[in-house]
C-alpha positions as CSV (number, residue, x, y, z in Angstrom):
1,X,13.2,23.8,-179.1
2,X,17.0,22.6,-179.6
3,X,17.7,19.2,-179.4
4,X,20.6,19.0,-177.0
5,X,23.9,17.5,-178.3
6,X,26.3,17.0,-174.8
7,X,23.0,16.0,-172.4
8,X,24.4,15.3,-169.3
9,X,23.0,15.8,-165.7
10,X,23.7,18.6,-163.5
11,X,27.4,18.3,-161.8
12,X,27.3,18.8,-158.4
13,X,30.8,18.1,-157.0
14,X,32.1,17.9,-153.7
15,X,35.7,17.3,-153.9
16,X,38.5,19.1,-152.7
17,X,40.3,20.6,-155.4
18,X,41.9,24.0,-156.6
19,X,44.6,25.4,-158.2
20,X,46.9,25.9,-161.1
21,X,47.5,23.3,-163.6
22,X,50.1,21.4,-161.6
23,X,47.7,18.6,-160.1
24,X,46.8,15.1,-160.6
25,X,44.5,13.1,-163.2
26,X,42.3,13.4,-160.6
27,X,41.8,17.3,-160.2
28,X,42.1,17.4,-164.1
29,X,38.8,14.7,-164.4
30,X,37.4,17.6,-162.1
31,X,38.4,20.7,-164.4
32,X,37.1,18.3,-167.5
33,X,33.5,17.7,-165.9
34,X,33.2,21.6,-164.9
35,X,33.7,22.1,-168.9
36,X,31.9,19.5,-169.9
37,X,28.8,20.8,-168.0
38,X,29.6,24.5,-169.6
39,X,29.4,22.9,-173.0
40,X,25.9,21.4,-171.9
41,X,24.4,24.7,-171.1
42,X,25.9,26.7,-174.0
43,X,24.4,23.9,-176.1
44,X,20.5,25.4,-175.0
45,X,21.5,28.5,-177.0
46,X,22.1,26.2,-180.2
47,X,19.6,28.3,-183.0
48,X,19.3,31.7,-181.0
49,X,22.4,32.9,-180.4
50,X,23.3,33.3,-183.9
51,X,25.7,35.2,-184.3
52,X,27.0,34.6,-181.5
53,X,29.2,32.0,-180.2
54,X,26.9,29.3,-177.9
55,X,28.9,30.6,-174.3
56,X,28.2,28.7,-170.6
57,X,29.6,29.4,-167.8
58,X,29.9,27.4,-164.7
59,X,31.1,28.8,-161.2
60,X,33.1,26.5,-159.1
61,X,34.3,26.9,-154.9
62,X,37.3,25.7,-153.9
63,X,35.5,22.5,-152.0
64,X,34.0,21.7,-155.8
65,X,30.5,22.7,-155.3
66,X,28.6,24.1,-158.4
67,X,27.0,27.4,-157.0
68,X,26.2,29.6,-160.0
69,X,25.7,28.7,-163.8
70,X,24.3,30.7,-166.7
71,X,24.3,30.3,-170.5
72,X,24.1,33.1,-173.6
73,X,20.3,33.1,-174.5
74,X,20.1,35.2,-177.4
75,X,22.2,38.3,-179.1
76,X,21.5,41.1,-177.1
77,X,20.9,39.5,-173.4
78,X,23.2,39.5,-170.5
79,X,26.5,37.4,-170.7
80,X,26.6,33.7,-169.5
81,X,29.2,34.9,-166.8
82,X,26.7,37.8,-165.3
83,X,23.9,35.5,-165.1
84,X,26.2,32.9,-162.9
85,X,28.0,35.6,-160.3
86,X,24.0,36.9,-159.9
87,X,23.2,33.2,-159.7
88,X,26.2,32.5,-156.6
89,X,26.0,35.8,-155.4
90,X,28.8,37.9,-154.2
91,X,29.8,36.4,-151.1
92,X,30.4,33.1,-152.4
93,X,32.4,33.8,-155.3
94,X,34.8,35.8,-153.7
95,X,37.9,32.4,-153.9
96,X,35.7,30.7,-156.8
97,X,36.8,29.5,-159.8
98,X,34.4,30.1,-163.2
99,X,34.4,27.3,-165.8
100,X,34.0,28.3,-169.6
101,X,33.6,26.9,-172.7
102,X,35.1,29.9,-174.8
103,X,36.9,32.9,-174.2
104,X,34.6,35.8,-173.1
105,X,33.8,37.8,-176.8
106,X,33.2,41.8,-175.6
107,X,31.0,43.1,-178.4
108,X,29.7,46.0,-176.9
109,X,32.2,48.4,-175.4
110,X,31.7,47.5,-171.8
111,X,33.4,44.1,-170.5
112,X,30.7,43.0,-169.0
113,X,31.5,39.7,-168.8
114,X,35.1,39.9,-167.6
115,X,34.2,43.2,-165.3
116,X,31.7,40.5,-163.4
117,X,34.2,38.3,-163.1
118,X,36.5,40.2,-161.9
119,X,34.4,42.3,-159.6
120,X,32.8,39.3,-158.1
121,X,36.6,38.2,-156.7
122,X,36.7,35.3,-158.6
123,X,40.2,34.0,-158.3
124,X,40.8,31.3,-161.2
125,X,39.2,31.4,-165.0
126,X,39.1,28.0,-167.4
127,X,38.4,28.5,-170.5
128,X,38.2,25.9,-172.7
129,X,38.9,27.3,-176.1
130,X,40.3,30.5,-177.4
131,X,37.6,32.8,-179.4
132,X,37.8,32.2,-182.8
133,X,37.4,35.5,-184.3
134,X,40.3,37.0,-185.1
135,X,39.5,40.9,-183.8
136,X,38.6,38.9,-180.1
137,X,40.7,36.3,-180.0
138,X,42.8,36.1,-176.9
139,X,41.5,39.7,-175.7
140,X,39.8,38.7,-172.9
141,X,42.5,36.2,-171.9
142,X,44.7,39.0,-171.2
143,X,42.4,41.7,-169.6
144,X,41.2,39.1,-167.0
145,X,45.1,38.5,-166.6
146,X,45.9,42.4,-166.9
147,X,43.5,42.0,-163.8
148,X,45.0,39.5,-161.4
149,X,42.8,36.8,-162.3
150,X,45.0,33.4,-163.1
151,X,43.5,32.1,-166.4
152,X,44.1,28.6,-167.9
153,X,43.5,27.7,-171.5
154,X,42.6,24.0,-172.0
155,X,45.3,22.6,-174.4
156,X,47.8,25.4,-173.7
157,X,48.3,25.5,-169.9
158,X,46.3,22.1,-168.9
159,X,47.2,19.3,-170.5
160,X,45.8,15.1,-170.3
161,X,43.6,13.0,-172.3
162,X,40.6,13.7,-170.1
163,X,41.2,17.3,-170.5
164,X,41.6,16.9,-174.6
165,X,38.0,15.5,-174.6
166,X,36.8,18.4,-173.0
167,X,38.6,20.8,-175.5
168,X,37.1,18.8,-178.1
169,X,33.8,19.1,-176.9
170,X,34.3,23.0,-176.5
171,X,35.3,22.9,-180.0
172,X,32.0,20.6,-181.1
173,X,29.3,22.9,-179.7
174,X,31.1,25.9,-181.2
175,X,32.3,23.9,-184.4
176,X,29.9,26.5,-186.8
177,X,31.5,29.4,-186.4
178,X,35.1,27.6,-186.2
179,X,34.6,26.3,-189.7
180,X,32.8,30.0,-190.2
181,X,35.9,32.0,-189.4
182,X,38.1,29.4,-190.9
183,X,36.7,28.9,-194.7
184,X,34.5,32.1,-194.9
185,X,31.3,30.4,-195.2
186,X,28.6,29.6,-193.4
187,X,28.9,25.9,-191.4
188,X,26.6,23.9,-193.4
189,X,25.0,20.1,-192.5
190,X,23.6,18.2,-195.7
191,X,20.4,16.4,-194.1
192,X,18.8,13.5,-195.9
193,X,16.8,10.2,-195.1
194,X,17.3,7.2,-197.4
195,X,16.1,3.7,-197.5
196,X,18.1,0.9,-196.6
197,X,18.9,0.8,-200.1
198,X,20.1,4.3,-200.4
199,X,16.8,5.4,-202.4
200,X,15.5,8.8,-201.1
201,X,12.2,8.6,-202.8
202,X,10.3,6.0,-205.0
203,X,10.9,5.8,-209.3
204,X,7.9,7.8,-209.1
205,X,9.0,10.7,-207.0
206,X,6.5,9.8,-203.9
207,X,9.0,10.2,-201.0
208,X,6.3,10.2,-197.8
209,X,7.5,9.1,-195.8
210,X,11.2,7.4,-195.7
211,X,11.6,8.0,-192.2
212,X,9.4,7.6,-188.4
213,X,7.8,10.4,-186.9
214,X,10.7,10.2,-184.7
215,X,13.2,11.0,-187.2
216,X,11.3,13.7,-188.5
217,X,11.0,15.5,-185.3
218,X,14.3,15.9,-185.2
219,X,14.7,17.0,-188.6
220,X,12.7,19.6,-187.0
221,X,15.3,20.6,-184.4
222,X,18.0,20.8,-186.6
223,X,16.0,23.3,-188.5
224,X,15.4,25.2,-185.1
225,X,19.6,25.0,-184.7
226,X,20.3,26.8,-188.1
227,X,19.8,30.3,-189.6
228,X,18.6,28.8,-192.7
229,X,17.6,26.3,-195.0
230,X,18.8,25.3,-198.7
231,X,16.4,23.4,-201.3
232,X,16.6,22.9,-205.1
233,X,14.1,23.9,-207.2
234,X,13.2,20.2,-207.7
235,X,12.2,20.0,-204.0
236,X,10.3,22.9,-204.7
237,X,8.0,21.2,-207.3
238,X,8.0,18.0,-205.8
239,X,7.7,18.1,-202.7
240,X,6.4,21.3,-202.1
241,X,7.5,22.0,-198.3
242,X,7.3,24.5,-196.1
243,X,10.7,23.9,-194.1
244,X,9.4,25.7,-190.8
245,X,10.7,25.0,-187.6
246,X,6.8,23.9,-186.0
247,X,7.9,24.1,-182.6
248,X,5.5,27.1,-181.5
249,X,7.0,30.3,-181.6
250,X,11.0,31.0,-181.1
251,X,13.9,31.0,-184.0
252,X,12.5,30.6,-187.5
253,X,15.5,30.0,-190.0
254,X,15.2,31.9,-193.3
255,X,14.3,29.6,-196.5
256,X,16.9,29.5,-199.4
257,X,15.2,28.1,-202.5
258,X,18.5,28.1,-205.4
259,X,17.4,27.2,-208.9
260,X,19.2,28.5,-211.6
261,X,16.4,28.1,-214.8
262,X,13.3,29.7,-212.2
263,X,11.1,26.7,-213.3
264,X,9.1,26.9,-210.4
265,X,5.4,26.8,-209.0
266,X,3.0,30.4,-209.3
267,X,1.7,28.8,-205.5
268,X,4.0,26.9,-203.5
269,X,3.8,26.8,-199.6
270,X,7.3,28.8,-199.9
271,X,6.0,31.6,-200.9
272,X,4.0,31.8,-197.8
273,X,5.3,35.0,-195.7
274,X,3.4,35.1,-192.8
275,X,5.5,32.9,-190.9
276,X,9.0,33.0,-192.2
277,X,10.5,34.8,-195.1
278,X,11.7,33.0,-198.2
279,X,14.3,33.8,-200.6
280,X,15.3,32.9,-204.0
281,X,18.6,33.2,-205.7
282,X,18.7,32.6,-209.6
283,X,21.0,32.8,-212.5
284,X,20.8,36.4,-213.6
285,X,18.0,37.0,-216.5
286,X,16.0,34.4,-215.4
287,X,12.4,34.7,-215.9
288,X,12.4,38.2,-215.3
289,X,8.4,38.3,-215.0
290,X,8.5,35.3,-212.7
291,X,10.9,37.0,-210.3
292,X,8.6,40.4,-210.0
293,X,6.0,38.2,-209.3
294,X,7.6,36.5,-206.7
295,X,8.9,39.9,-205.3
296,X,4.8,41.3,-205.4
297,X,4.3,38.2,-202.7
298,X,7.1,39.2,-200.3
299,X,10.2,37.1,-201.2
300,X,13.6,38.4,-202.1
301,X,15.2,37.2,-205.2
302,X,19.1,37.5,-205.6
303,X,21.0,37.1,-209.0
304,X,24.2,35.4,-209.8
305,X,26.1,35.7,-212.9
306,X,26.8,31.8,-212.3
307,X,24.9,30.0,-210.2
308,X,26.8,27.6,-207.9
309,X,27.0,26.8,-203.9
310,X,29.9,27.7,-203.3
311,X,29.3,31.8,-204.8
312,X,26.2,31.6,-202.7
313,X,27.8,30.6,-199.4
314,X,30.1,33.2,-199.8
315,X,26.9,35.9,-200.1
316,X,25.1,34.0,-197.4
317,X,28.8,34.3,-195.1
318,X,28.6,38.3,-196.1
319,X,25.4,38.4,-194.5
320,X,26.1,37.0,-191.6
321,X,25.1,33.5,-191.4
322,X,26.3,31.4,-189.3
323,X,25.0,27.5,-189.7
324,X,22.7,26.4,-192.6
325,X,21.1,23.3,-193.1
326,X,20.3,21.5,-196.2
327,X,17.4,19.6,-197.7
328,X,18.2,19.1,-200.7
329,X,18.3,16.2,-203.4
330,X,20.8,15.0,-205.2
331,X,22.0,17.1,-207.9
332,X,22.4,20.0,-205.7
333,X,23.6,17.9,-202.6
334,X,26.8,16.4,-205.4
335,X,26.9,20.6,-206.6
336,X,27.3,21.9,-203.0
337,X,29.7,18.3,-202.3
338,X,32.2,19.1,-204.9
339,X,32.3,22.8,-204.3
340,X,33.4,22.2,-200.6
341,X,30.7,23.8,-198.8
342,X,29.3,21.4,-196.8
343,X,30.9,20.0,-193.6
344,X,28.7,17.4,-192.3
345,X,26.1,15.0,-192.9
346,X,23.2,13.3,-190.9
347,X,21.6,10.7,-192.6
348,X,18.5,9.0,-191.3
349,X,18.5,5.5,-192.9
350,X,15.3,3.5,-192.7
351,X,14.8,0.1,-192.2
352,X,13.0,0.0,-195.8
353,X,13.8,-1.0,-199.3
354,X,11.7,0.6,-202.3
355,X,14.5,-0.5,-205.3
356,X,13.7,1.2,-208.6
357,X,16.7,1.5,-211.1
358,X,15.6,4.9,-211.5
359,X,15.1,6.2,-208.0
360,X,16.6,9.5,-206.6
361,X,19.6,8.9,-204.5
362,X,20.6,11.3,-201.3
363,X,24.1,12.3,-203.8
364,X,24.0,12.3,-207.7
365,X,27.5,12.1,-209.6
366,X,30.3,13.1,-207.9
367,X,32.7,12.1,-210.5
368,X,34.3,9.0,-208.7
369,X,35.4,5.7,-210.7
370,X,37.2,3.6,-207.6
371,X,36.1,3.3,-204.1
372,X,39.2,4.6,-202.8
373,X,38.5,8.1,-203.9
374,X,35.1,7.8,-201.5
375,X,34.7,10.7,-198.6
376,X,35.3,9.0,-195.2
377,X,33.3,11.2,-192.9
378,X,35.3,12.1,-189.4
379,X,34.0,11.5,-186.2
380,X,31.0,9.5,-187.3
381,X,28.4,8.5,-184.7
382,X,25.4,6.0,-184.8
383,X,22.2,6.8,-182.8
384,X,19.1,4.9,-183.2
385,X,15.9,7.4,-183.5
386,X,12.6,5.1,-183.4
387,X,12.9,2.4,-185.7
388,X,16.0,4.6,-188.2
389,X,19.4,5.1,-187.6
390,X,20.9,8.2,-188.0
391,X,23.9,8.2,-189.1
392,X,26.0,11.4,-188.5
393,X,29.9,13.0,-189.2
394,X,31.8,15.8,-190.4
395,X,33.2,15.8,-194.0
396,X,36.0,18.3,-193.1
397,X,38.0,18.2,-189.8
398,X,37.0,20.6,-187.2
399,X,39.4,23.5,-188.1
400,X,42.6,24.4,-185.5
401,X,42.4,28.0,-185.3
402,X,45.0,27.2,-182.0
403,X,48.1,30.0,-183.6
404,X,47.3,33.3,-182.2
405,X,47.2,35.6,-184.6
406,X,49.3,38.8,-184.4
407,X,48.0,41.9,-182.6
408,X,47.8,45.2,-185.3
409,X,50.4,46.5,-183.3
410,X,52.6,43.6,-183.6
411,X,52.2,43.2,-187.6
412,X,53.0,47.2,-188.2
413,X,56.5,46.6,-186.9
414,X,56.8,43.4,-189.0
415,X,55.3,45.5,-192.0
416,X,55.3,49.8,-191.7
417,X,53.0,49.8,-194.5
418,X,50.4,48.4,-192.1
419,X,48.5,51.7,-190.5
420,X,47.6,51.8,-187.4
421,X,45.0,54.6,-188.4
422,X,41.2,53.6,-188.2
423,X,39.7,53.4,-191.5
424,X,37.3,56.4,-192.8
425,X,34.6,53.8,-193.2
426,X,33.4,52.4,-189.9
427,X,31.0,49.3,-191.0
428,X,29.3,47.8,-187.8
429,X,26.7,44.6,-188.2
430,X,24.9,43.8,-185.1
431,X,27.7,41.8,-182.7
432,X,30.6,40.7,-184.6
433,X,32.3,43.5,-185.2
434,X,34.6,46.1,-182.8
435,X,31.8,48.6,-183.4
436,X,29.2,46.0,-182.6
437,X,27.9,48.5,-179.9
438,X,26.4,50.8,-182.3
439,X,23.5,48.8,-183.0
440,X,19.8,48.4,-182.0
441,X,20.3,44.7,-180.5
442,X,22.8,45.6,-178.3
443,X,21.9,44.8,-174.6
444,X,22.3,48.5,-173.6
445,X,18.4,49.1,-171.8
446,X,17.0,52.3,-172.0
447,X,14.6,54.2,-169.6
448,X,12.3,56.3,-171.9
449,X,8.9,58.8,-170.8
450,X,5.5,57.4,-172.0
451,X,3.0,60.3,-172.4
452,X,1.6,59.8,-169.1
453,X,5.2,61.2,-167.8
454,X,6.0,57.8,-165.8
455,X,9.4,56.3,-167.2
456,X,9.4,52.4,-168.5
457,X,12.8,50.8,-168.9
458,X,13.2,48.5,-172.5
459,X,15.9,46.3,-172.5
460,X,17.0,47.3,-175.7
461,X,16.7,50.3,-178.4
462,X,15.0,47.3,-180.6
463,X,12.0,46.5,-177.9
464,X,11.1,49.9,-178.1
465,X,11.2,50.6,-181.8
466,X,8.9,47.8,-182.5
467,X,6.6,48.0,-179.6
468,X,5.7,52.0,-180.6
469,X,4.6,49.9,-184.1
470,X,1.6,49.7,-181.7
471,X,1.5,52.1,-179.0
472,X,-1.0,54.9,-179.1
473,X,-3.8,52.5,-180.1
474,X,-6.8,52.0,-178.6
475,X,-7.6,48.3,-179.4
476,X,-6.4,45.7,-176.6
477,X,-4.8,43.4,-179.5
478,X,-2.5,46.2,-180.4
479,X,-1.8,46.8,-176.1
480,X,-0.9,42.8,-175.8
481,X,1.5,43.0,-178.9
482,X,3.1,46.0,-176.7
483,X,3.6,43.9,-173.8
484,X,4.9,40.9,-175.7
485,X,7.2,42.5,-177.5
486,X,8.7,44.2,-174.0
487,X,8.7,41.0,-172.4
488,X,10.7,39.7,-174.9
489,X,14.2,37.7,-174.2
490,X,15.9,39.3,-176.9
491,X,15.9,41.8,-179.2
492,X,16.1,39.7,-182.1
493,X,13.2,37.9,-180.5
494,X,11.6,41.4,-180.0
495,X,12.6,41.8,-183.8
496,X,10.5,38.6,-184.9
497,X,7.5,39.8,-183.1
498,X,6.9,43.0,-184.2
499,X,7.8,41.9,-187.9
500,X,5.7,38.9,-187.8
501,X,2.3,41.4,-186.4
502,X,2.9,43.9,-188.9
503,X,3.0,41.9,-192.0
504,X,-0.1,39.2,-190.7
505,X,-1.8,42.4,-189.1
506,X,-1.4,45.7,-191.0
507,X,-4.4,46.9,-189.1
508,X,-3.2,47.3,-186.0
509,X,0.3,49.3,-186.4
510,X,-0.7,52.7,-186.2
511,X,-1.4,54.8,-189.3
512,X,1.5,57.1,-189.3
513,X,4.5,54.4,-188.5
514,X,6.3,55.2,-192.0
515,X,6.4,58.9,-190.9
516,X,7.6,58.7,-187.4
517,X,9.8,55.8,-187.0
518,X,12.7,57.9,-188.1
519,X,12.3,59.9,-185.1
520,X,11.5,57.1,-182.1
521,X,14.4,54.8,-183.7
522,X,16.3,58.7,-183.2
523,X,14.9,59.0,-179.4
524,X,15.9,55.5,-178.5
525,X,19.6,55.6,-179.8
526,X,20.0,59.7,-178.3
527,X,18.9,57.8,-174.6
528,X,20.9,55.0,-175.3
529,X,24.2,57.2,-176.2
530,X,23.3,59.5,-173.3
531,X,23.4,57.2,-170.5
532,X,26.6,55.0,-170.8
533,X,29.4,57.3,-170.8
534,X,31.6,54.2,-172.4
535,X,28.7,54.2,-175.6
536,X,29.4,58.1,-176.0
537,X,33.7,58.3,-175.7
538,X,33.0,54.8,-178.3
539,X,30.9,57.0,-180.9
540,X,32.9,60.4,-180.5
541,X,36.0,58.0,-181.3
542,X,35.0,58.0,-184.8
543,X,35.0,61.5,-185.4
544,X,36.2,62.0,-189.2
545,X,34.6,58.9,-190.2
546,X,31.6,57.6,-192.0
547,X,29.4,55.2,-190.2
548,X,27.6,52.5,-192.3
549,X,25.1,49.6,-190.6
550,X,26.0,46.8,-192.7
551,X,23.0,45.0,-192.9
552,X,22.9,44.1,-196.7
553,X,19.5,42.6,-196.5
554,X,18.2,46.2,-194.9
555,X,17.6,48.8,-197.1
556,X,16.5,51.3,-195.3
557,X,18.5,51.1,-192.1
558,X,21.3,49.5,-193.5
559,X,23.8,49.9,-196.5
560,X,22.4,47.0,-198.6
561,X,24.3,44.5,-200.9
562,X,26.1,46.7,-202.9
563,X,25.6,50.2,-201.1
564,X,22.4,51.0,-202.6
565,X,20.6,51.0,-199.1
566,X,19.4,54.4,-197.4
567,X,21.6,53.8,-194.1
568,X,19.8,55.3,-191.5
569,X,21.0,54.0,-188.9
570,X,24.5,55.0,-189.3
571,X,22.8,58.8,-190.6
572,X,21.1,58.7,-186.9
573,X,24.2,57.9,-185.4
574,X,26.5,60.8,-187.2
575,X,23.8,63.1,-186.0
576,X,24.2,62.1,-182.4
577,X,27.9,62.5,-183.1
578,X,27.2,66.1,-184.2
579,X,25.4,66.4,-181.6
580,X,27.3,65.6,-178.7
581,X,30.5,66.5,-179.9
582,X,28.8,70.4,-180.0
583,X,27.7,70.0,-176.5
584,X,31.2,68.6,-175.4
585,X,32.7,72.0,-177.0
586,X,30.4,74.8,-175.8
587,X,31.1,72.8,-172.0
588,X,34.7,73.0,-172.6
589,X,35.1,68.9,-172.7
590,X,36.7,68.4,-175.5
591,X,39.5,66.3,-173.9
592,X,37.5,63.6,-174.2
593,X,38.6,63.1,-177.7
594,X,42.2,62.7,-176.9
595,X,41.0,60.4,-174.2
C-alpha cells in the first residue's frame, strides 16, 4: 500500500563484529547497516501504525547473521521486538544483538517489547534514537539497562560518520512524530503538481492532467501514509475531488475541507461518506442552513471564531492526528506556509508549458519582495517519476530532541511546587498516553464464550465489539463480516470494517444493537481486566480519579471536544473498578492498592 522511502534489499551480513562502541569503523559500518534495515522495516507501517511511531527490529547473531525481523503493523498489534524474537527463536537469540530504529514505547502497561528482548537473552540493544514523546523518553533504555542488557544509543554511545547517517535515517522515518512532539501541530506536507512554467491549471481553471499517471499513483501512496488530507473550498468547487487512497482497502485518511464562507456545492464527491469520512471546518456562523444539510449527509462540521491554518492544525493535534497531506490551491497553501504549519513539500514538475498571465500558481502571495526572502528547502531530493521530476524537501529542519527532559522526581526537587500525586481526572486516548492500556484498542486478546458454549479468542476488545454488530443474524453476509472482523490484523482495521459495513449495510446490523452495545463493551472490558493482572492493578491504582476517554470526535464512548460527550468507556471502567474493589475487599486483598 505505502511507498517506501528507504527501500534496500534484505541484509544478511556475515562479518565477525560484536561488542560495544569501542571498535573500529568497520564495526560501525555493520551497525549502521542493521539500523538502516530496521528503518526499512519500520517504514512498511507508514500510514497504518498511527498514532504509533514506525517501529522496526532486527536481531543479529555475534557472527553477523540476521536471524529475526519485525515491524509494527498497526496500533494494537504485537510489537516489532516480539515478532523478531519469535522469528529467530529463543536459542538463537541468546547473546545476540537487537537493532531498533527507535526506543520502544510501552503504552500498554505490560512492557511487552522489553520483556521479549530480556527473556530471549538478548545481550545488547542498539537504539537509533530515543523516543520523542516526553513521558516515554529514556524509559525503555533505563529498563533494559536495569535488566543487565547493554544498550547503545546512536549519537550518544556510538559516534562516526556512518553512525550519523544511520541516526538521520531514524529521524526521517519518524519525522512526523518528531515534528508533532516539537511543534504541537501534526506533521504537514504540501503536495502540488505544476507545469514547467509554474502553473497548477490553465487560465480557465482546467487542470486535468498536469502530471503523469505514475506521479498520480505516487500521490495516492502519499495519501495512504497520511491521517488526513486538507483541501480548500476552491478545490472542492473546481475539481470535485474524491481524495480517496484508492488502493483496495486498508487505511483511509480523513478528508478535511477548509472554507471560510462555506460557499460549497450541494452535490460533491466529498459528501459521500460511504468510503471515507469528511470534516468541514469553517468560520463560526457561516451558512447555518448549509451546515445542517452537511450534518444530515453524515459530514462533521467544526466552527472556528477565526478560521486560520494554525488554529485548525492545533485543533487536529488535540484530536490525535499525526500526519496531514495538504492538496490545496495557492491561496490556502500560502496561508498555511505563512502560519508555519507546513513542514515538507512534494512538488511534481511536469515537462509542459501552459502560459497564462492569470493561470493559478501553487503558492499565492507570501508578502516577499526580494529573492533573498525566498524560503529554502532543506535536504532536497530529486526523483524522476515517469516524465515528471519530483522535488521534495523540508521547509523546517527536523527538530533536535536530544536533550533529556528531567523526570517528575527530578523536577520536584528543583521546584517543590510540582506535586507527585496523580491528577483527579485521568484522561486516556488510544495509545499515546500513560493509560493507553485502558483503550478498547489495546493489544490484549480476550477469550469469550459463544452461545454454543465454546470459547473464542478475539485479538482485542474492539474486534469483539465490532463483530457483535453482526453476530446472531442468520445471514451469510453478516457471518462473513464477523469473520472478516475477527481476522482483521489490528483493532483499527476491525473498527474500519465494522463501521464501514454498518454505514453501507444497516439492514445487516442486528436490530437490537443500540440497546445491547454498552453491555457488549462491558463484557469485553471485564474479561480483559480480569485475565491480565497488570491491567487490573493499573485500573485499581486510579482509585479516587475520574476516568475520561478523551476522544474528541467520539461523543458516545469518549468525552467529546468540549466535554459534551457521554464518556461511556470511562463510565464502564469506573464501574468495573468499583466491582473489582468490592471483590478485593471481600477477599481481604485490599493491600493491592498500596502495591
